[in-house]
C-alpha positions as CSV (number, residue, x, y, z in Angstrom):
1,M,121.8,119.8,73.7
2,T,124.6,117.2,74.1
3,W,126.4,116.4,77.3
4,H,129.6,118.1,76.1
5,T,127.6,121.3,75.3
6,L,126.0,121.1,78.7
7,Q,129.5,120.9,80.3
8,T,130.6,123.9,78.3
9,Y,127.4,125.9,79.2
10,L,128.0,125.2,82.9
11,G,131.7,126.1,82.6
12,L,132.9,122.6,83.4
13,G,134.7,122.3,80.1
14,D,137.4,124.7,81.0
15,S,140.7,122.8,80.7
16,N,142.5,125.2,83.0
17,M,140.4,124.2,85.9
18,H,141.5,121.0,87.8
19,W,139.3,118.1,87.0
20,V,138.6,117.3,90.7
21,V,137.2,120.9,91.1
22,R,135.1,120.4,88.0
23,V,133.7,117.1,89.4
24,F,132.9,118.8,92.7
25,I,131.2,121.7,91.0
26,A,129.1,119.3,88.9
27,V,127.9,117.4,92.0
28,L,127.2,120.6,93.8
29,I,125.2,122.0,90.9
30,T,123.3,118.7,90.7
31,L,122.4,118.8,94.4
32,F,121.3,122.4,94.2
33,L,119.2,121.9,91.1
34,N,117.6,118.8,92.6
35,F,116.7,120.7,95.7
36,I,115.1,123.6,93.7
37,V,113.1,121.3,91.4
38,T,111.8,119.2,94.3
39,K,110.6,122.4,96.1
40,I,108.9,123.6,92.9
41,L,107.2,120.2,92.3
42,I,105.9,120.1,95.9
43,H,104.5,123.6,95.6
44,I,102.8,122.7,92.3
45,E,101.4,119.5,94.0
46,H,99.8,121.6,96.8
47,K,98.3,123.9,94.2
48,M,96.8,121.1,92.1
49,E,95.2,119.5,95.2
50,K,92.6,122.3,95.1
51,T,91.6,121.5,91.5
52,K,88.5,119.2,90.8
53,T,90.3,116.8,88.5
54,P,92.6,114.2,90.2
55,W,94.8,113.6,87.1
56,D,97.1,116.5,87.6
57,N,98.0,115.2,91.0
58,V,98.6,111.7,89.5
59,L,101.0,113.2,87.0
60,I,102.9,115.2,89.5
61,N,103.1,112.4,92.1
62,A,104.3,110.0,89.5
63,A,107.0,112.4,88.1
64,Q,108.5,113.7,91.4
65,K,111.0,111.0,92.2
66,P,111.9,110.1,88.5
67,I,112.7,113.8,87.8
68,G,114.9,114.0,90.8
69,M,116.6,110.7,89.7
70,F,117.1,112.1,86.2
71,I,118.8,115.2,87.5
72,W,121.2,113.1,89.5
73,L,121.8,110.9,86.5
74,A,122.7,113.9,84.4
75,G,124.9,115.4,87.0
76,L,126.7,112.2,87.8
77,S,127.1,111.4,84.1
78,I,128.9,114.8,83.6
79,A,131.1,114.2,86.7
80,A,131.9,110.7,85.4
81,E,132.8,111.9,82.0
82,I,135.1,114.5,83.5
83,S,136.9,112.1,85.7
84,G,136.8,109.3,83.1
85,T,138.5,111.6,80.5
86,E,141.2,112.4,83.0
87,I,141.7,108.9,84.3
88,D,140.9,106.5,81.4
89,Q,139.6,107.4,78.0
90,K,138.0,103.9,77.6
91,L,135.4,104.8,80.3
92,S,133.6,107.2,78.0
93,S,131.8,104.4,76.1
94,L,130.9,102.6,79.3
95,I,129.5,105.8,80.7
96,S,127.5,106.4,77.6
97,S,126.0,102.9,77.8
98,I,125.2,103.3,81.5
99,R,123.6,106.7,80.8
100,A,121.4,105.3,78.1
101,V,120.2,102.4,80.3
102,G,119.6,104.8,83.1
103,V,117.4,107.1,81.0
104,I,115.3,104.1,79.8
105,A,115.1,102.9,83.4
106,I,113.9,106.3,84.7
107,I,111.3,106.6,82.0
108,T,110.1,103.1,82.8
109,W,110.0,103.9,86.5
110,F,107.9,107.0,85.7
111,V,105.4,105.0,83.6
112,L,105.1,102.3,86.3
113,R,104.4,105.0,88.9
114,L,101.9,106.7,86.7
115,I,100.0,103.4,86.2
116,K,100.0,102.7,90.0
117,E,98.9,106.2,90.8
118,A,96.1,106.0,88.3
119,E,95.0,102.6,89.8
120,N,94.9,104.2,93.3
121,T,93.0,107.2,92.0
122,L,90.3,105.2,90.2
123,T,89.7,103.0,93.3
124,T,90.0,105.4,96.2
125,S,90.1,109.1,95.2
126,S,87.1,111.2,96.3
127,K,87.4,113.3,93.2
128,V,86.4,110.3,91.0
129,K,82.6,110.0,90.9
130,S,82.2,106.5,89.7
131,K,85.0,104.4,91.2
132,V,86.3,101.3,89.5
133,D,86.2,97.9,91.2
134,Y,89.6,97.2,92.9
135,T,89.9,93.8,91.4
136,T,89.4,95.0,87.9
137,A,91.7,98.0,88.3
138,S,94.4,95.8,89.8
139,A,94.2,93.3,87.0
140,I,94.5,96.0,84.3
141,S,97.3,97.7,86.2
142,K,99.3,94.4,86.5
143,L,98.9,93.7,82.7
144,L,100.0,97.3,81.8
145,R,103.0,97.1,84.1
146,A,104.1,93.7,82.8
147,S,103.9,95.1,79.2
148,V,105.9,98.2,80.2
149,L,108.6,96.1,81.8
150,I,108.9,93.7,78.9
151,T,109.1,96.6,76.4
152,A,111.7,98.4,78.5
153,L,113.8,95.2,78.7
154,L,113.8,94.9,74.9
155,V,114.7,98.5,74.4
156,I,117.6,98.2,76.9
157,L,118.9,95.1,75.0
158,Q,118.6,97.0,71.7
159,S,120.5,100.0,73.1
160,L,123.3,97.6,74.4
161,G,123.7,96.2,70.8
162,Y,121.8,93.0,71.1
163,S,119.4,91.9,68.3
164,I,115.8,92.0,69.4
165,S,114.7,89.5,66.7
166,G,117.3,87.0,68.0
167,V,116.1,87.5,71.6
168,L,112.4,87.1,70.5
169,A,113.3,83.9,68.6
170,F,115.2,82.5,71.6
171,G,112.3,83.6,73.8
172,G,109.9,81.6,71.7
173,L,111.9,78.4,71.9
174,G,112.6,79.0,75.5
175,G,108.9,79.6,76.2
176,I,108.0,76.2,74.9
177,A,110.6,74.6,77.2
178,V,109.6,76.7,80.1
179,G,105.9,75.8,79.4
180,F,106.6,72.1,79.8
181,A,108.8,72.6,82.9
182,A,106.5,75.1,84.7
183,K,103.1,73.6,83.8
184,D,101.7,74.2,87.3
185,L,102.8,77.8,87.3
186,L,101.1,78.4,84.0
187,T,98.0,76.6,85.3
188,N,97.9,79.0,88.2
189,F,98.6,82.0,86.0
190,F,95.6,81.2,83.7
191,G,93.5,80.4,86.8
192,G,94.3,83.9,88.0
193,L,93.4,85.3,84.6
194,V,90.0,83.5,84.8
195,V,89.4,84.9,88.3
196,Y,90.1,88.4,87.0
197,L,87.8,88.0,84.0
198,V,84.9,86.1,85.6
199,R,85.2,87.8,89.0
200,P,83.5,85.2,91.2
201,F,84.9,87.2,94.1
202,A,86.8,90.4,94.7
203,V,89.3,91.7,97.3
204,G,87.4,92.2,100.6
205,D,84.8,89.5,99.9
206,W,84.0,86.7,102.4
207,I,84.2,83.4,100.5
208,R,84.0,79.7,101.4
209,S,84.1,76.4,99.6
210,P,82.0,73.4,100.5
211,D,84.5,71.2,98.6
212,K,87.6,72.4,100.4
213,N,88.3,73.7,103.9
214,I,88.5,77.3,102.6
215,E,86.7,80.1,104.4
216,G,87.8,83.7,105.0
217,T,88.2,87.2,103.6
218,V,90.0,87.7,100.3
219,E,93.0,90.0,100.9
220,N,94.9,89.8,97.6
221,I,94.4,88.1,94.2
222,G,97.8,87.5,92.6
223,W,98.6,85.9,89.3
224,L,99.7,82.6,90.9
225,Q,97.8,82.5,94.2
226,T,95.1,84.2,96.2
227,R,95.7,85.2,99.9
228,I,92.7,84.6,102.2
229,R,92.6,85.7,105.8
230,T,90.7,83.1,107.8
231,F,88.5,84.1,110.7
232,D,91.2,83.1,113.2
233,K,93.4,85.7,111.5
234,R,95.7,83.2,109.7
235,P,96.7,83.8,106.1
236,L,95.6,81.0,103.7
237,Y,97.4,80.9,100.3
238,V,95.3,79.1,97.7
239,P,96.7,78.4,94.2
240,N,94.5,80.0,91.5
241,S,94.1,76.7,89.6
242,T,92.1,75.4,92.6
243,F,89.2,77.8,91.9
244,S,88.6,76.2,88.5
245,T,88.0,72.8,90.1
246,I,85.9,73.7,93.2
247,S,82.6,75.4,94.0
248,V,83.0,78.8,95.6
249,E,80.3,80.4,97.7
250,N,80.4,84.2,98.1
251,P,78.3,85.2,101.1
252,S,79.4,88.8,100.7
253,R,77.1,89.1,97.7
254,M,74.0,87.9,99.5
255,S,71.0,90.2,99.2
256,H,69.5,89.3,102.6
257,R,70.3,87.3,105.7
258,R,67.8,84.7,106.9
259,I,66.3,84.0,110.3
260,N,65.0,80.5,110.7
261,E,64.4,79.6,114.3
262,T,62.2,77.0,116.0
263,I,60.5,77.8,119.4
264,G,58.6,75.4,121.6
265,V,55.9,76.0,124.2
266,R,54.5,73.6,126.8
267,Y,51.7,71.2,126.0
268,D,49.8,72.8,128.8
269,D,49.6,76.0,126.8
270,F,48.1,74.5,123.6
271,S,44.9,76.6,124.0
272,Q,47.0,79.9,123.7
273,L,49.2,78.7,120.8
274,P,47.0,80.1,118.0
275,Q,46.9,83.6,119.6
276,I,50.7,83.4,120.3
277,I,51.5,82.5,116.7
278,A,49.2,85.3,115.3
279,S,50.8,87.9,117.6
280,I,54.3,86.9,116.7
281,K,53.4,87.0,113.0
282,E,52.1,90.5,113.4
283,M,55.3,91.5,115.2
284,V,57.4,90.1,112.4
285,S,55.3,91.9,109.7
286,Q,55.8,95.2,111.4
287,H,59.5,94.9,112.4
288,Q,61.4,97.7,110.8
289,D,64.6,95.6,110.3
290,L,62.9,92.7,108.5
291,D,62.2,92.8,104.7
292,T,58.5,91.8,104.5
293,N,58.7,91.9,100.7
294,E,60.5,88.6,101.0
295,T,58.9,85.4,102.3
296,F,58.1,85.4,106.0
297,M,56.2,82.8,108.0
298,V,55.3,82.0,111.6
299,N,53.6,78.6,111.8
300,F,53.0,75.6,114.1
301,N,54.8,72.6,112.6
302,E,55.7,69.9,115.1
303,F,54.6,67.9,118.1
304,G,57.9,67.7,120.0
305,G,58.9,65.3,122.7
306,S,58.1,67.9,125.4
307,S,56.9,70.9,123.5
308,L,54.6,72.2,120.8
309,N,57.0,73.7,118.2
310,F,56.5,76.6,115.8
311,F,59.1,78.4,113.6
312,I,59.9,81.9,112.7
313,Y,61.1,82.4,109.1
314,A,62.1,85.8,107.8
315,F,64.8,87.8,106.1
316,T,66.7,90.8,107.5
317,K,67.3,94.0,105.4
318,T,71.0,94.0,106.5
319,V,73.7,91.6,105.3
320,D,76.2,92.8,107.9
321,W,76.9,89.8,110.2
322,K,77.0,91.8,113.4
323,T,73.9,93.8,112.7
324,Y,72.1,90.6,111.6
325,H,72.6,89.0,115.0
326,D,71.3,92.2,116.8
327,V,68.2,92.0,114.7
328,K,67.8,88.3,115.3
329,Q,68.2,88.8,119.0
330,D,65.5,91.5,119.1
331,V,63.1,89.3,117.2
332,L,63.6,86.4,119.6
333,F,63.3,88.6,122.7
334,K,60.0,90.0,121.4
335,A,58.7,86.5,120.6
336,M,59.4,85.4,124.3
337,E,57.7,88.6,125.6
338,I,54.6,87.7,123.5
339,I,54.6,84.2,124.9
340,G,54.8,85.5,128.4
341,E,51.9,88.0,127.8
342,Y,49.6,85.0,127.2
343,G,50.6,83.3,130.4
344,A,52.5,80.6,128.5
345,E,56.1,79.5,128.9
346,V,58.9,78.4,126.5
347,S,59.3,74.7,126.9
348,F,62.4,72.8,127.9
349,P,63.0,69.1,128.0
350,T,60.9,67.5,130.8
351,T,59.8,64.0,131.9
352,T,56.4,63.3,133.6
353,L,55.9,60.3,135.8
354,H,52.3,59.1,136.3
355,I,51.7,57.0,139.5
356,A,48.5,55.0,139.8
357,P,46.3,55.8,142.8
358,D,46.2,53.5,146.0
359,S,42.8,52.1,145.1
360,Q,44.3,50.6,142.0
361,M,47.3,49.1,143.6
362,T,47.0,45.4,144.8
363,L,49.2,43.5,147.2
364,V,49.9,39.9,146.2
365,K,50.2,37.5,149.1
366,P,52.5,34.4,148.8
367,S,50.8,31.0,148.7
368,K,51.7,28.0,151.0
369,E,53.6,26.4,148.1
370,D,55.7,29.5,147.7
371,K,56.4,29.6,151.5
372,S,57.6,25.9,151.5
373,A,59.7,26.4,148.4
374,S,61.4,29.4,150.1
375,Q,62.0,27.4,153.3
376,N,63.6,24.6,151.3
377,E,65.9,27.1,149.5
378,H,67.0,28.4,152.9
379,K,67.7,24.9,154.2
380,S,69.7,24.0,151.1
381,E,71.7,27.2,151.4
382,G,72.5,26.3,155.1
383,S,73.6,22.8,154.4
384,E,76.0,24.1,151.7
385,K,77.5,26.6,154.1
386,D,78.1,23.8,156.7
387,S,79.7,21.5,154.2
388,Q,82.1,24.4,153.2
389,R,83.1,24.9,156.9
390,Q,83.9,21.2,157.3
């Protein structure tokens, strides 16, 4: 059905009717039709939410706005043709070109929305049993959308009368020039591609680099740069090419968190130290939040400056930072309780001063020569003071 046939079917081709009235009727019909279709699509969407598959909702959500836009494009095109015929016959070709570009743009918009809805469904929908990693889904989605946009642009150029082969040839030569001019951009682009393929980290991971002052949670991985939210809540934008030249540590993928603490008791409690260590080791082996399948140790290892030091080495089952500190606190409190049960105390830096008894202290009496020497010194000091007064 052509646009002229549609006008005739709607009664808008009647030449006896004033063209302003026909334009008004065309816009009114478009508004009414858009309202009815929108209500129908919303009703269908509510019905499909009860189904087990998520893909019917994906299709409806992606098509709602493009269908409404297509209805408006059709109605406004008819109204424009009516007014253009009455005002200027040359507008017909322009309206046809705009209509063709509009149809391609609406189809492109629908496909882009479909890709985005599919990405959200694969990563977040409760109806999908095995969810896809967000980073992988985002990378595939971006590649597909870029391909759709490039294809749509070429189709639009073709519909406007431009030669695609000429555009591609010009794009090849221009790509070489752009490649030299935008070397850093291309480096970041391929760096982002490597991050998507190798996946050393994903969105939501806590990463840090010992080579650079980089530490925080990954918020977004783009084609040119990655946005990291530092622990003081500041955004840090890192060019993707940086990740190909530095070491990146990903603590979010650790299997356990480690407790490695040194505790010291007084030297006066050395006789209780073996029992203290044995009891603390028993406590560690039975702690429900520690993974005893991993290495765990409680051993005396150092004669400190003011304490006998032993260490607790174990791994927690949790990797959550907050929960880890709760478990670590519980282990340390229990260790102090065990030390107190044996009448011992946790040591702190002290200094002991030993004073010899009175029987070992001797008083040295000055000799006659020392007395005469001191008297001579006093006399010389007195004579010097007299000379200064004179």
